[in-house]
N, C-alpha and C positions, 0 to 999 in steps of 0.2 A: 627455331627448332620445331620440327613436326613430331607428331606421335608415331612411333614405329608400329607398324601392323603386328598383331600378335603372332602371325605365322612367319614372321622374319626373326628367326632365332639367330642373332648375330652377336659378336663380341660387344662388350659394354662400350668399347672405343668407337663403335660404328654410330655415327650421328646422322640421322635423317635430316637433310638440309632442304629438300624440296620434293614435291610430288606433282607430276604432270599427268592429267587424264586426257585420253584421246579416244577416238572411235575404234582404234585397234587394241588399246590396252592401257595399263597404268605403268608409269615410269617413276621409279624411286631413285633419288639422287643422294647417295651416301658419300658426299664429297666427290671423289673421282671414280667411285664405283657406282655404276648405273645398273639397277635391277629392273628388268622389263618383265611384266606379266601380261601376256597377250590375252585377249578376251576369248571366251569359249566360241569355237566355230569360225573364227576369222581365218583368212588366208593372208599371211604376211608376204608382201612383195615390195620391191623397190618403189613401185608406183604409190602404194598407200602408206609406206613407212617413211618416205623421203621427207615430207613436211614435218613429221615428228622428229626425225634425225636433225633437221635444220634447227628446230626449236631447242632441242637438247644441246646441240653444239653451241648455240648462242648462250645458253645458260652456263655451260662449262667453260666458255671462252676458249683459250688456246691450251688448256691443260691436257696432259695425258690422262687417259681414262681406260677403264675396263668395262665391258658389257657382260652382264650376267643375265641369261635367259632363264628365269625361274618358271618352269613349265608346270604351273598349277592347274592349267586348263588344257583342254584338247583343242588344237588348232593345227593348221598346216602352213607351210612356207615354201618358198621357191629357192632351193639351195644355190642355184646359179647366180642369184642376186647377191650372194656374199661378196662377189667381185667388186661391187660398189662400196660395201663397207670396208673392204680391204684397202681401198684408196684413201680412206680417212687417215691422215698421218698421225693424228693424236690418239687413235684407237690402238691400244697395245695388245689386246687379246680378247677372246670370247670364252666364257665359261657357260656351260649348260647344266642346270640342275634337273636331272631326269630321274624319276622314281621307279619306272618300270624297265624291264629288259628290252622291250620294244623301243622305248625312249632312248636307251643307251645305244642300241643298234642304229637308230636314226641319226644320233649324234655322230657316230663313227662315219656314216655316209656323208653327213654335212661337212665334217672336218676336211674332206678331200677337196672341197670347193673354197677353202680359205687358207691362205699361206702365212698367216700369223699364228701365234699360239691359240689353240682351240682345244679345250678339254671338257670332259664330262665329270660331274660329281653327283653323289647321291643326296647331298644336303647343302643347304644354302651357306652354312658356316664355313665349310671346306672351300666352297667356291669363292666366298668373300676373302678368306685368308690367302688363297692362291692369287686373287686379284691384287691384294695389297702387296704381296711379295713381288709380283710382276712389276708393279709400279715403282717399288723401291729398288729394283735391280738396275 
């Protein structure tokens, strides 16, 4: 068991199992809930995120999982690349934690590029609980 970062205000039942650092960000594995915090200024794309995705899927094995983008830093992404994530059969949905109005608006645009559940939350606890509910349904 790893030490949960102080900025992850999650239910007591959330147990941090693994942390993976990469050049694009830090990935936290709370069982089948995966929280990604991209580094300041990076541009996330299929090209630079694919190796991280493969490593993460290897860790998760064949389990269903939920991706939470915890947007604690400013970065950009290519929303058209969601089509690749959408093809991962074990990925059940994406939650985005956006603190600003602009962040929420960006999430609304991004959702149009992904045909699985894709929702925005203002805090990590709500996103985590949504993910657990999605996996339990």
